[in-house]
Each structure stands twice: as C-alpha cells, then as structure tokens.
PyMOL commands that place a pseudoatom at each C-alpha (Angstrom):
pseudoatom trace, name=CA, resn=MET, resi=1, chain=A, elem=C, hetatm=0, pos=[-5.706, -8.972, 7.831]
pseudoatom trace, name=CA, resn=ALA, resi=2, chain=A, elem=C, hetatm=0, pos=[-5.319, -6.538, 4.967]
pseudoatom trace, name=CA, resn=ARG, resi=3, chain=A, elem=C, hetatm=0, pos=[-4.577, -2.842, 5.360]
pseudoatom trace, name=CA, resn=LEU, resi=4, chain=A, elem=C, hetatm=0, pos=[-6.396, -0.191, 3.315]
pseudoatom trace, name=CA, resn=VAL, resi=5, chain=A, elem=C, hetatm=0, pos=[-4.013, 2.467, 1.968]
pseudoatom trace, name=CA, resn=PHE, resi=6, chain=A, elem=C, hetatm=0, pos=[-5.102, 5.657, 0.220]
pseudoatom trace, name=CA, resn=GLY, resi=7, chain=A, elem=C, hetatm=0, pos=[-2.253, 7.217, -1.718]
pseudoatom trace, name=CA, resn=MET, resi=8, chain=A, elem=C, hetatm=0, pos=[-2.199, 9.755, -4.530]
pseudoatom trace, name=CA, resn=ASN, resi=9, chain=A, elem=C, hetatm=0, pos=[-0.049, 12.387, -6.162]
pseudoatom trace, name=CA, resn=LEU, resi=10, chain=A, elem=C, hetatm=0, pos=[-0.818, 15.767, -4.617]
pseudoatom trace, name=CA, resn=SER, resi=11, chain=A, elem=C, hetatm=0, pos=[-0.078, 19.364, -5.543]
pseudoatom trace, name=CA, resn=LEU, resi=12, chain=A, elem=C, hetatm=0, pos=[1.289, 21.786, -2.947]
pseudoatom trace, name=CA, resn=ASP, resi=13, chain=A, elem=C, hetatm=0, pos=[-2.141, 23.385, -2.687]
pseudoatom trace, name=CA, resn=GLY, resi=14, chain=A, elem=C, hetatm=0, pos=[-3.894, 20.077, -1.953]
pseudoatom trace, name=CA, resn=TYR, resi=15, chain=A, elem=C, hetatm=0, pos=[-5.285, 18.921, -5.292]
pseudoatom trace, name=CA, resn=VAL, resi=16, chain=A, elem=C, hetatm=0, pos=[-5.120, 15.643, -7.196]
pseudoatom trace, name=CA, resn=ASP, resi=17, chain=A, elem=C, hetatm=0, pos=[-5.342, 15.761, -10.979]
pseudoatom trace, name=CA, resn=HIS, resi=18, chain=A, elem=C, hetatm=0, pos=[-3.728, 13.045, -13.085]
pseudoatom trace, name=CA, resn=MET, resi=19, chain=A, elem=C, hetatm=0, pos=[-3.979, 15.250, -16.179]
pseudoatom trace, name=CA, resn=GLU, resi=20, chain=A, elem=C, hetatm=0, pos=[-2.068, 18.207, -14.715]
pseudoatom trace, name=CA, resn=PHE, resi=21, chain=A, elem=C, hetatm=0, pos=[1.105, 16.503, -13.515]
pseudoatom trace, name=CA, resn=ALA, resi=22, chain=A, elem=C, hetatm=0, pos=[2.557, 13.043, -13.949]
pseudoatom trace, name=CA, resn=PRO, resi=23, chain=A, elem=C, hetatm=0, pos=[5.146, 11.051, -12.036]
pseudoatom trace, name=CA, resn=SER, resi=24, chain=A, elem=C, hetatm=0, pos=[8.750, 11.095, -13.195]
pseudoatom trace, name=CA, resn=PRO, resi=25, chain=A, elem=C, hetatm=0, pos=[10.188, 7.832, -14.562]
pseudoatom trace, name=CA, resn=ALA, resi=26, chain=A, elem=C, hetatm=0, pos=[11.734, 7.046, -11.154]
pseudoatom trace, name=CA, resn=LEU, resi=27, chain=A, elem=C, hetatm=0, pos=[8.468, 7.659, -9.311]
pseudoatom trace, name=CA, resn=PHE, resi=28, chain=A, elem=C, hetatm=0, pos=[6.537, 5.684, -11.927]
pseudoatom trace, name=CA, resn=ARG, resi=29, chain=A, elem=C, hetatm=0, pos=[8.913, 2.747, -11.270]
pseudoatom trace, name=CA, resn=HIS, resi=30, chain=A, elem=C, hetatm=0, pos=[7.978, 3.025, -7.573]
pseudoatom trace, name=CA, resn=PHE, resi=31, chain=A, elem=C, hetatm=0, pos=[4.279, 2.865, -8.498]
pseudoatom trace, name=CA, resn=ILE, resi=32, chain=A, elem=C, hetatm=0, pos=[4.917, -0.228, -10.625]
pseudoatom trace, name=CA, resn=GLU, resi=33, chain=A, elem=C, hetatm=0, pos=[6.597, -1.940, -7.670]
pseudoatom trace, name=CA, resn=GLU, resi=34, chain=A, elem=C, hetatm=0, pos=[3.717, -0.961, -5.393]
pseudoatom trace, name=CA, resn=ALA, resi=35, chain=A, elem=C, hetatm=0, pos=[1.145, -2.316, -7.862]
pseudoatom trace, name=CA, resn=GLU, resi=36, chain=A, elem=C, hetatm=0, pos=[3.098, -5.567, -8.156]
pseudoatom trace, name=CA, resn=GLY, resi=37, chain=A, elem=C, hetatm=0, pos=[3.001, -6.029, -4.379]
pseudoatom trace, name=CA, resn=GLN, resi=38, chain=A, elem=C, hetatm=0, pos=[-0.571, -5.003, -3.616]
pseudoatom trace, name=CA, resn=ALA, resi=39, chain=A, elem=C, hetatm=0, pos=[-3.232, -7.486, -2.601]
pseudoatom trace, name=CA, resn=GLY, resi=40, chain=A, elem=C, hetatm=0, pos=[-5.705, -5.546, -4.757]
pseudoatom trace, name=CA, resn=SER, resi=41, chain=A, elem=C, hetatm=0, pos=[-7.376, -2.197, -5.312]
pseudoatom trace, name=CA, resn=VAL, resi=42, chain=A, elem=C, hetatm=0, pos=[-10.728, -0.660, -4.414]
pseudoatom trace, name=CA, resn=TYR, resi=43, chain=A, elem=C, hetatm=0, pos=[-12.055, 1.903, -6.873]
pseudoatom trace, name=CA, resn=GLY, resi=44, chain=A, elem=C, hetatm=0, pos=[-14.952, 4.270, -7.113]
pseudoatom trace, name=CA, resn=ARG, resi=45, chain=A, elem=C, hetatm=0, pos=[-16.646, 4.416, -10.499]
pseudoatom trace, name=CA, resn=GLN, resi=46, chain=A, elem=C, hetatm=0, pos=[-14.856, 7.509, -11.822]
pseudoatom trace, name=CA, resn=MET, resi=47, chain=A, elem=C, hetatm=0, pos=[-11.350, 6.366, -10.896]
pseudoatom trace, name=CA, resn=TYR, resi=48, chain=A, elem=C, hetatm=0, pos=[-12.047, 2.864, -12.183]
pseudoatom trace, name=CA, resn=GLU, resi=49, chain=A, elem=C, hetatm=0, pos=[-13.160, 4.238, -15.550]
pseudoatom trace, name=CA, resn=ILE, resi=50, chain=A, elem=C, hetatm=0, pos=[-9.917, 6.268, -15.755]
pseudoatom trace, name=CA, resn=MET, resi=51, chain=A, elem=C, hetatm=0, pos=[-7.809, 3.249, -14.816]
pseudoatom trace, name=CA, resn=ARG, resi=52, chain=A, elem=C, hetatm=0, pos=[-9.481, 1.022, -17.419]
pseudoatom trace, name=CA, resn=TYR, resi=53, chain=A, elem=C, hetatm=0, pos=[-7.005, 2.660, -19.788]
pseudoatom trace, name=CA, resn=TRP, resi=54, chain=A, elem=C, hetatm=0, pos=[-4.529, 0.014, -18.569]
pseudoatom trace, name=CA, resn=ASP, resi=55, chain=A, elem=C, hetatm=0, pos=[-6.745, -2.872, -19.753]
pseudoatom trace, name=CA, resn=ASP, resi=56, chain=A, elem=C, hetatm=0, pos=[-5.628, -2.447, -23.366]
pseudoatom trace, name=CA, resn=ASP, resi=57, chain=A, elem=C, hetatm=0, pos=[-2.098, -2.265, -24.740]
pseudoatom trace, name=CA, resn=HIS, resi=58, chain=A, elem=C, hetatm=0, pos=[-1.147, 0.889, -26.612]
pseudoatom trace, name=CA, resn=PRO, resi=59, chain=A, elem=C, hetatm=0, pos=[1.531, 0.952, -29.328]
pseudoatom trace, name=CA, resn=GLU, resi=60, chain=A, elem=C, hetatm=0, pos=[3.210, 4.071, -27.913]
pseudoatom trace, name=CA, resn=TRP, resi=61, chain=A, elem=C, hetatm=0, pos=[3.901, 2.485, -24.519]
pseudoatom trace, name=CA, resn=ASP, resi=62, chain=A, elem=C, hetatm=0, pos=[7.421, 1.952, -23.278]
pseudoatom trace, name=CA, resn=ALA, resi=63, chain=A, elem=C, hetatm=0, pos=[8.562, -0.971, -21.091]
pseudoatom trace, name=CA, resn=ALA, resi=64, chain=A, elem=C, hetatm=0, pos=[7.544, 0.799, -17.866]
pseudoatom trace, name=CA, resn=ARG, resi=65, chain=A, elem=C, hetatm=0, pos=[3.966, 1.318, -19.033]
pseudoatom trace, name=CA, resn=HIS, resi=66, chain=A, elem=C, hetatm=0, pos=[3.728, -2.313, -20.115]
pseudoatom trace, name=CA, resn=ALA, resi=67, chain=A, elem=C, hetatm=0, pos=[5.021, -3.351, -16.672]
pseudoatom trace, name=CA, resn=PHE, resi=68, chain=A, elem=C, hetatm=0, pos=[2.455, -1.187, -14.876]
pseudoatom trace, name=CA, resn=ALA, resi=69, chain=A, elem=C, hetatm=0, pos=[-0.359, -2.498, -17.068]
pseudoatom trace, name=CA, resn=ALA, resi=70, chain=A, elem=C, hetatm=0, pos=[0.673, -6.098, -16.353]
pseudoatom trace, name=CA, resn=ALA, resi=71, chain=A, elem=C, hetatm=0, pos=[0.711, -5.465, -12.591]
pseudoatom trace, name=CA, resn=TRP, resi=72, chain=A, elem=C, hetatm=0, pos=[-2.627, -3.633, -12.715]
pseudoatom trace, name=CA, resn=ARG, resi=73, chain=A, elem=C, hetatm=0, pos=[-4.316, -6.344, -14.767]
pseudoatom trace, name=CA, resn=LYS, resi=74, chain=A, elem=C, hetatm=0, pos=[-3.052, -9.082, -12.463]
pseudoatom trace, name=CA, resn=GLN, resi=75, chain=A, elem=C, hetatm=0, pos=[-4.354, -7.700, -9.190]
pseudoatom trace, name=CA, resn=PRO, resi=76, chain=A, elem=C, hetatm=0, pos=[-7.960, -8.157, -8.064]
pseudoatom trace, name=CA, resn=LYS, resi=77, chain=A, elem=C, hetatm=0, pos=[-10.124, -5.050, -8.146]
pseudoatom trace, name=CA, resn=TRP, resi=78, chain=A, elem=C, hetatm=0, pos=[-13.329, -4.132, -6.341]
pseudoatom trace, name=CA, resn=VAL, resi=79, chain=A, elem=C, hetatm=0, pos=[-15.391, -1.354, -7.890]
pseudoatom trace, name=CA, resn=VAL, resi=80, chain=A, elem=C, hetatm=0, pos=[-17.831, 0.559, -5.710]
pseudoatom trace, name=CA, resn=SER, resi=81, chain=A, elem=C, hetatm=0, pos=[-20.700, 1.772, -7.869]
pseudoatom trace, name=CA, resn=ARG, resi=82, chain=A, elem=C, hetatm=0, pos=[-24.460, 1.802, -8.009]
pseudoatom trace, name=CA, resn=SER, resi=83, chain=A, elem=C, hetatm=0, pos=[-24.545, 2.937, -11.632]
pseudoatom trace, name=CA, resn=LEU, resi=84, chain=A, elem=C, hetatm=0, pos=[-22.209, 0.435, -13.308]
pseudoatom trace, name=CA, resn=LYS, resi=85, chain=A, elem=C, hetatm=0, pos=[-23.839, -2.820, -14.344]
pseudoatom trace, name=CA, resn=SER, resi=86, chain=A, elem=C, hetatm=0, pos=[-20.619, -4.689, -15.136]
pseudoatom trace, name=CA, resn=VAL, resi=87, chain=A, elem=C, hetatm=0, pos=[-16.860, -4.341, -14.695]
pseudoatom trace, name=CA, resn=GLY, resi=88, chain=A, elem=C, hetatm=0, pos=[-13.853, -5.550, -16.639]
pseudoatom trace, name=CA, resn=PRO, resi=89, chain=A, elem=C, hetatm=0, pos=[-11.434, -8.429, -16.144]
pseudoatom trace, name=CA, resn=ASN, resi=90, chain=A, elem=C, hetatm=0, pos=[-10.340, -9.377, -12.635]
pseudoatom trace, name=CA, resn=ALA, resi=91, chain=A, elem=C, hetatm=0, pos=[-12.841, -6.945, -11.087]
pseudoatom trace, name=CA, resn=ARG, resi=92, chain=A, elem=C, hetatm=0, pos=[-15.917, -7.337, -8.923]
pseudoatom trace, name=CA, resn=LEU, resi=93, chain=A, elem=C, hetatm=0, pos=[-18.738, -4.886, -8.431]
pseudoatom trace, name=CA, resn=VAL, resi=94, chain=A, elem=C, hetatm=0, pos=[-19.613, -3.658, -4.914]
pseudoatom trace, name=CA, resn=GLU, resi=95, chain=A, elem=C, hetatm=0, pos=[-23.105, -2.185, -5.139]
pseudoatom trace, name=CA, resn=ASP, resi=96, chain=A, elem=C, hetatm=0, pos=[-24.444, -2.337, -1.592]
pseudoatom trace, name=CA, resn=ASP, resi=97, chain=A, elem=C, hetatm=0, pos=[-23.206, -2.266, 1.997]
pseudoatom trace, name=CA, resn=LEU, resi=98, chain=A, elem=C, hetatm=0, pos=[-19.858, -0.587, 1.422]
pseudoatom trace, name=CA, resn=GLU, resi=99, chain=A, elem=C, hetatm=0, pos=[-18.832, -0.960, 5.045]
pseudoatom trace, name=CA, resn=GLY, resi=100, chain=A, elem=C, hetatm=0, pos=[-19.676, -4.659, 5.234]
pseudoatom trace, name=CA, resn=ALA, resi=101, chain=A, elem=C, hetatm=0, pos=[-18.005, -5.439, 1.910]
pseudoatom trace, name=CA, resn=ILE, resi=102, chain=A, elem=C, hetatm=0, pos=[-14.773, -3.642, 2.830]
pseudoatom trace, name=CA, resn=ARG, resi=103, chain=A, elem=C, hetatm=0, pos=[-14.636, -5.103, 6.348]
pseudoatom trace, name=CA, resn=LYS, resi=104, chain=A, elem=C, hetatm=0, pos=[-15.043, -8.580, 4.847]
pseudoatom trace, name=CA, resn=LEU, resi=105, chain=A, elem=C, hetatm=0, pos=[-12.393, -7.855, 2.226]
pseudoatom trace, name=CA, resn=LYS, resi=106, chain=A, elem=C, hetatm=0, pos=[-9.915, -6.694, 4.880]
pseudoatom trace, name=CA, resn=ALA, resi=107, chain=A, elem=C, hetatm=0, pos=[-10.611, -9.778, 7.012]
pseudoatom trace, name=CA, resn=GLU, resi=108, chain=A, elem=C, hetatm=0, pos=[-10.205, -12.237, 4.133]
pseudoatom trace, name=CA, resn=ARG, resi=109, chain=A, elem=C, hetatm=0, pos=[-7.006, -10.795, 2.601]
pseudoatom trace, name=CA, resn=ASP, resi=110, chain=A, elem=C, hetatm=0, pos=[-3.451, -10.130, 3.668]
pseudoatom trace, name=CA, resn=GLY, resi=111, chain=A, elem=C, hetatm=0, pos=[-1.219, -7.282, 2.527]
pseudoatom trace, name=CA, resn=GLU, resi=112, chain=A, elem=C, hetatm=0, pos=[-2.057, -3.819, 1.300]
pseudoatom trace, name=CA, resn=ILE, resi=113, chain=A, elem=C, hetatm=0, pos=[-5.178, -2.939, -0.628]
pseudoatom trace, name=CA, resn=GLU, resi=114, chain=A, elem=C, hetatm=0, pos=[-5.032, 0.354, -2.472]
pseudoatom trace, name=CA, resn=VAL, resi=115, chain=A, elem=C, hetatm=0, pos=[-7.933, 2.799, -2.206]
pseudoatom trace, name=CA, resn=ALA, resi=116, chain=A, elem=C, hetatm=0, pos=[-8.152, 4.821, -5.419]
pseudoatom trace, name=CA, resn=GLY, resi=117, chain=A, elem=C, hetatm=0, pos=[-9.916, 8.154, -5.585]
pseudoatom trace, name=CA, resn=PRO, resi=118, chain=A, elem=C, hetatm=0, pos=[-10.724, 10.917, -3.097]
pseudoatom trace, name=CA, resn=ASP, resi=119, chain=A, elem=C, hetatm=0, pos=[-14.501, 10.437, -3.113]
pseudoatom trace, name=CA, resn=LEU, resi=120, chain=A, elem=C, hetatm=0, pos=[-14.266, 6.756, -2.208]
pseudoatom trace, name=CA, resn=ALA, resi=121, chain=A, elem=C, hetatm=0, pos=[-11.528, 7.569, 0.318]
pseudoatom trace, name=CA, resn=GLN, resi=122, chain=A, elem=C, hetatm=0, pos=[-13.878, 10.091, 1.950]
pseudoatom trace, name=CA, resn=SER, resi=123, chain=A, elem=C, hetatm=0, pos=[-16.555, 7.439, 2.449]
pseudoatom trace, name=CA, resn=LEU, resi=124, chain=A, elem=C, hetatm=0, pos=[-14.029, 4.928, 3.791]
pseudoatom trace, name=CA, resn=THR, resi=125, chain=A, elem=C, hetatm=0, pos=[-12.483, 7.582, 6.070]
pseudoatom trace, name=CA, resn=GLU, resi=126, chain=A, elem=C, hetatm=0, pos=[-15.891, 8.387, 7.529]
pseudoatom trace, name=CA, resn=LEU, resi=127, chain=A, elem=C, hetatm=0, pos=[-16.336, 4.648, 8.218]
pseudoatom trace, name=CA, resn=GLY, resi=128, chain=A, elem=C, hetatm=0, pos=[-12.918, 4.492, 9.906]
pseudoatom trace, name=CA, resn=LEU, resi=129, chain=A, elem=C, hetatm=0, pos=[-11.634, 1.888, 7.430]
pseudoatom trace, name=CA, resn=ILE, resi=130, chain=A, elem=C, hetatm=0, pos=[-8.495, 3.517, 5.978]
pseudoatom trace, name=CA, resn=ASP, resi=131, chain=A, elem=C, hetatm=0, pos=[-5.340, 2.369, 7.740]
pseudoatom trace, name=CA, resn=GLU, resi=132, chain=A, elem=C, hetatm=0, pos=[-2.822, 4.663, 6.049]
pseudoatom trace, name=CA, resn=TYR, resi=133, chain=A, elem=C, hetatm=0, pos=[-2.737, 7.783, 3.901]
pseudoatom trace, name=CA, resn=ARG, resi=134, chain=A, elem=C, hetatm=0, pos=[0.180, 8.248, 1.471]
pseudoatom trace, name=CA, resn=ILE, resi=135, chain=A, elem=C, hetatm=0, pos=[0.674, 11.656, 0.001]
pseudoatom trace, name=CA, resn=TYR, resi=136, chain=A, elem=C, hetatm=0, pos=[3.137, 12.005, -2.869]
pseudoatom trace, name=CA, resn=LEU, resi=137, chain=A, elem=C, hetatm=0, pos=[3.717, 15.758, -2.648]
pseudoatom trace, name=CA, resn=HIS, resi=138, chain=A, elem=C, hetatm=0, pos=[4.788, 17.412, -5.923]
pseudoatom trace, name=CA, resn=PRO, resi=139, chain=A, elem=C, hetatm=0, pos=[6.142, 20.976, -6.247]
pseudoatom trace, name=CA, resn=VAL, resi=140, chain=A, elem=C, hetatm=0, pos=[3.183, 22.029, -8.385]
pseudoatom trace, name=CA, resn=VAL, resi=141, chain=A, elem=C, hetatm=0, pos=[0.469, 24.585, -7.624]
pseudoatom trace, name=CA, resn=LEU, resi=142, chain=A, elem=C, hetatm=0, pos=[-2.774, 23.915, -9.481]
pseudoatom trace, name=CA, resn=GLY, resi=143, chain=A, elem=C, hetatm=0, pos=[-5.150, 26.466, -7.959]
pseudoatom trace, name=CA, resn=ARG, resi=144, chain=A, elem=C, hetatm=0, pos=[-8.121, 24.218, -8.683]
pseudoatom trace, name=CA, resn=GLY, resi=145, chain=A, elem=C, hetatm=0, pos=[-9.237, 20.647, -8.985]
pseudoatom trace, name=CA, resn=LYS, resi=146, chain=A, elem=C, hetatm=0, pos=[-10.278, 17.754, -6.802]
pseudoatom trace, name=CA, resn=PRO, resi=147, chain=A, elem=C, hetatm=0, pos=[-8.945, 17.949, -3.235]
pseudoatom trace, name=CA, resn=TYR, resi=148, chain=A, elem=C, hetatm=0, pos=[-7.114, 14.955, -1.766]
pseudoatom trace, name=CA, resn=PHE, resi=149, chain=A, elem=C, hetatm=0, pos=[-9.481, 15.078, 1.210]
pseudoatom trace, name=CA, resn=ALA, resi=150, chain=A, elem=C, hetatm=0, pos=[-12.933, 15.292, -0.343]
pseudoatom trace, name=CA, resn=GLY, resi=151, chain=A, elem=C, hetatm=0, pos=[-14.724, 15.624, 3.006]
pseudoatom trace, name=CA, resn=PRO, resi=152, chain=A, elem=C, hetatm=0, pos=[-13.980, 16.225, 6.647]
pseudoatom trace, name=CA, resn=ARG, resi=153, chain=A, elem=C, hetatm=0, pos=[-10.275, 16.086, 7.426]
pseudoatom trace, name=CA, resn=PRO, resi=154, chain=A, elem=C, hetatm=0, pos=[-9.405, 13.133, 9.643]
pseudoatom trace, name=CA, resn=ARG, resi=155, chain=A, elem=C, hetatm=0, pos=[-7.010, 13.530, 12.568]
pseudoatom trace, name=CA, resn=LEU, resi=156, chain=A, elem=C, hetatm=0, pos=[-3.715, 12.071, 11.398]
pseudoatom trace, name=CA, resn=ARG, resi=157, chain=A, elem=C, hetatm=0, pos=[-0.292, 11.220, 12.784]
pseudoatom trace, name=CA, resn=LEU, resi=158, chain=A, elem=C, hetatm=0, pos=[2.828, 11.324, 10.610]
pseudoatom trace, name=CA, resn=VAL, resi=159, chain=A, elem=C, hetatm=0, pos=[4.661, 7.977, 10.693]
pseudoatom trace, name=CA, resn=ALA, resi=160, chain=A, elem=C, hetatm=0, pos=[7.213, 8.431, 7.889]
pseudoatom trace, name=CA, resn=HIS, resi=161, chain=A, elem=C, hetatm=0, pos=[8.475, 10.773, 5.218]
pseudoatom trace, name=CA, resn=ASP, resi=162, chain=A, elem=C, hetatm=0, pos=[10.963, 10.174, 2.467]
pseudoatom trace, name=CA, resn=GLY, resi=163, chain=A, elem=C, hetatm=0, pos=[12.226, 11.672, -0.747]
pseudoatom trace, name=CA, resn=MET, resi=164, chain=A, elem=C, hetatm=0, pos=[10.929, 9.636, -3.654]
pseudoatom trace, name=CA, resn=ALA, resi=165, chain=A, elem=C, hetatm=0, pos=[12.288, 11.092, -6.876]
pseudoatom trace, name=CA, resn=GLU, resi=166, chain=A, elem=C, hetatm=0, pos=[13.683, 14.450, -7.869]
pseudoatom trace, name=CA, resn=ASP, resi=167, chain=A, elem=C, hetatm=0, pos=[11.605, 16.812, -5.745]
pseudoatom trace, name=CA, resn=VAL, resi=168, chain=A, elem=C, hetatm=0, pos=[8.683, 14.584, -4.675]
pseudoatom trace, name=CA, resn=ILE, resi=169, chain=A, elem=C, hetatm=0, pos=[8.217, 13.748, -0.996]
pseudoatom trace, name=CA, resn=ARG, resi=170, chain=A, elem=C, hetatm=0, pos=[6.120, 10.831, 0.260]
pseudoatom trace, name=CA, resn=LEU, resi=171, chain=A, elem=C, hetatm=0, pos=[4.324, 11.536, 3.520]
pseudoatom trace, name=CA, resn=ARG, resi=172, chain=A, elem=C, hetatm=0, pos=[2.798, 8.571, 5.344]
pseudoatom trace, name=CA, resn=TYR, resi=173, chain=A, elem=C, hetatm=0, pos=[0.068, 9.149, 7.908]
pseudoatom trace, name=CA, resn=VAL, resi=174, chain=A, elem=C, hetatm=0, pos=[-2.133, 6.911, 10.053]
pseudoatom trace, name=CA, resn=PRO, resi=175, chain=A, elem=C, hetatm=0, pos=[-5.349, 7.874, 11.831]
pseudoatom trace, name=CA, resn=ALA, resi=176, chain=A, elem=C, hetatm=0, pos=[-4.557, 9.551, 15.160]
for i in range(1, 176): cmd.bond("trace and resi %d" % i, "trace and resi %d" % (i + 1))
show_as sticks, trace
zoom trace
C-alpha cells in the first residue's frame, strides 16, 4: 500500500513560495533522489501547471536540472482538477470523487506518492489521507504568501528531524 507524503519548502513564518526562495544545490540533489524513488505524484491544478515547466528542456539547465526533469517526467502523475480538460505526458486527470480516487491509488501502488500543493493537501488532510508531512524549514521570513497548512491544522506527531543542507532542517510528522 502506498503512502501519501506532503512535503514542501517552508519559510520560518509558515509560507511556501517557490519564487521567493529556492533549494541549495545540495538540497536540490536530495529532491532529485526523492523524485527518482517516488511511486508518483498527485497535483492540484495550480501546482501541476507550475511543474509543467519540467516537461520541456531548457538550454540554460545544468546537469542537476536535467536529472530532476528526467525523474519528474518518468513518474506517473495524477492531476486533481475540474477545470482542466487534458493533462500532459504520463499524467491522468482526476475530476470526480477525490477520496475514492486517492484511496484506490494508495491501495493499488507501493511506495511513496508525493502530494504537491497546500490546497490539495488541505483537502486530503480533511479526508484523513495524508500519511506524512515533510517540512523543509528555511531560515527565510516572507511575511506573506501561501501557508503550508491551507486549512485547519491537523494534530501531528514529530517522528524525525534532520539537517538537510546548509541551514535547512527537515521535519517529518505523522497524524497524531
């Protein structure tokens, strides 16, 4: 049975914003390794549209970006959206019955399935479907943006913490 994991980079004041701070090369290498090992990813529409950037090669990319793109393209993706009519390569659209679709996905797969985006994570949290939350805490204060927890805060229990790169700490929580 697969495990649903919601993990994102987070500022000290609780916000996620991929445009405001980026992972260091060492942390990016960690994300490449995670993407290579995942059983797939579940995206909401907004996060999927951001991540589609990795569908096309860009001449300015270095080897690490090519490696991440290759891992991202390879893994299956499920996109939760009522407004999209089609999705790109290696992706399937989930339009109805979010709970049923995700329960089926977890039952049919093994390994970790990434949950991408706080809005989708909120819906899956409310349904009790997220198995682990991974916070990559950066020493940045944004003062605004999208909060990691977009809705009610679930009761959590810390199961691990480790230094990832330079001054980033990964906190791993499970539902309490």
